[in-house]
N, C-alpha and C positions, 0 to 999 in steps of 0.2 A: 483531563477534565471533561471534555466532550464525551469521551467514552463512559465515564462514571455517570454523567447526567443521563445519557441514553439508556444505559443499563438500568438505572434506578426507575426511570419512567416506563420503560418497556417491560421490565420484569414484574411489575405490579399489575399489569393488565390481565384480565381473565383469559385472553387469547394467547398469552405469552407461552403457554405450554404446547402450542401447535408447532411441532417439530417432527417431521416425518422423513424417514423412519426414526424411531426412538432407540437406536442401538449405538453402541460406542463407535464402531467402525462401519463406514458406509462405502460400498462399491456400487456405483451406478449413479443415483441421483438423490439429493436431499433437498427438501423444501422447508423453509421456515417463514413464519408470519409474525411480525413484530419483533420477536426475540427467539433466536435459535442457538442452543448451546450443544456442541458435540464434544464429548470428552475424548474423542479419538481422532481417527484419520478419515479423510474423505478422498476416494479415488473416483473421479467422475465429475459430476456437475453439482454445484451448490447454488440453489436458486433462492433468492431472498425477495420476499414480497413485503416492501415497506419495513424491512427488518434489519436488526443488528445481529450478525451471525458470528459465533465464536467456534473455533476448532483448533486442534493441535497441529495438524498438517493437511495440506491439500496437494493432490496431484490431479490437475484438471483445470476446470474453469469455475470461478465464483462470480455470479452476476445477479443483477436485479432486472426483471423484464420491464419494469417501469423506469426506463432511462437510468439515471444515476441516483436512485433514491435509497439504495441499500448500502450497508456498511459492514465491514468484516474485520475480525481480529484473528490472526493466526499466530499462535505461540511458538510453533516450530517452523518447519521448512515448507516452502511452496514451490512447486514446479508447474508452470502453466500460465494462467492469466487471471487477474482479479480486476473486476470492473465495479465501481460503486461511487458513492458520495465520499466515503472515507475508508481508507485501507490502513490498518495498523498491523504490521508484520514484524515479529520479534526475531525470527530466525533468518535463514538464508533463502533468497528467492532466485529462481531461474525462470525468466519469462518476462511478462509485461504486467505492470501495475498502472491502471488508468482510473484516476479519481480526482475529485476536486482537491483533496488532501491525501498525500501518501506519506505515512510514517513507517520507515523501513529500517532494516539493519544492513545486510549485505545483499546487493542486487546484481546478478549477472544477467542483464537485460535492460529493459527500459522502464523508468519511472516517468509517467506523463500525467501531469496535474497542475493545477494553479499553484499549489505549494507542495514541494517535495523536500522532506527532511529525512536524512539518513544518518544513523549513528556509526555506520561502517563504510564500506566501499561500494560505489555504484559504477556501473559501466556507462550508462547514459541517463541524464536527467533533462527533461524538456518541460518548461513551465514558466510561470511568472517569477517565482522565487524558488531557488534550489539551493539547499544547504546540505553538505556532506562532510564526512571525515576525509574521504579520498574519492576521487572521481577521474574517469577517463574523458568524458565529454559532458558539458553542460551548455544548454541553450535556454536563454530567458532574459527577463529584464534585470534581475539581480541574481548573481551566482556567487556562492562562497564555498570554498573547500580548504582544508588544511593542505592537501597534497593533490595537485592536478598532474595526471600522467599524460594528458592530451591537450585539449583546448577548451576554453570557455568563450562563448559568444553571447554578448548581451550589453545592455546599457551600462551596468556596473559589474565588474568581475573582480573577485578577490581570491587570492590563493597565497598561502604562506611561502610556497616554493616557486611562485611565478617570477618573471623577470622584474616585476614590481609587485608590491603587496596588493595593490588595487589598480585597475586600469580600465578605461572605458572601451567598449566595443569588442576587443579580442585580447585574451590573456592565455599564455602557454608557459 
């Protein structure tokens, strides 16, 4: 919903076509202002200036130089780090996702955000609220997973395979 709202607002801007370079695959650096769509792969750095950035895959770093004001959507895989206000990654991630909201699938690394939601498996989630299908480690106020392989530490912890379905402070 947030993604659709951002896309609708940013795509109608006269500056929404500022996406450099305008090639399908980028090796090196890509810069986007307001809205950047890359139909291919980025190997290197994706820099977003107040922008929502879309790409198929990323091997490198995606960030906004103005703190956490950028957002990105990766439909394929990501290896590296993604920093922003909002990360929406559909494929497999290896590395770090740092955002206010992380929407991911499978993450071999760290999701660090106020809200972390994963439809697949995560290695580590740190945040206020972390929800996943399967996880090894979760640290936050509210942690919920179907299958915990390690430990959850937080005010409320829920795991279908835990020693209890929900338990305060620590669940394994």
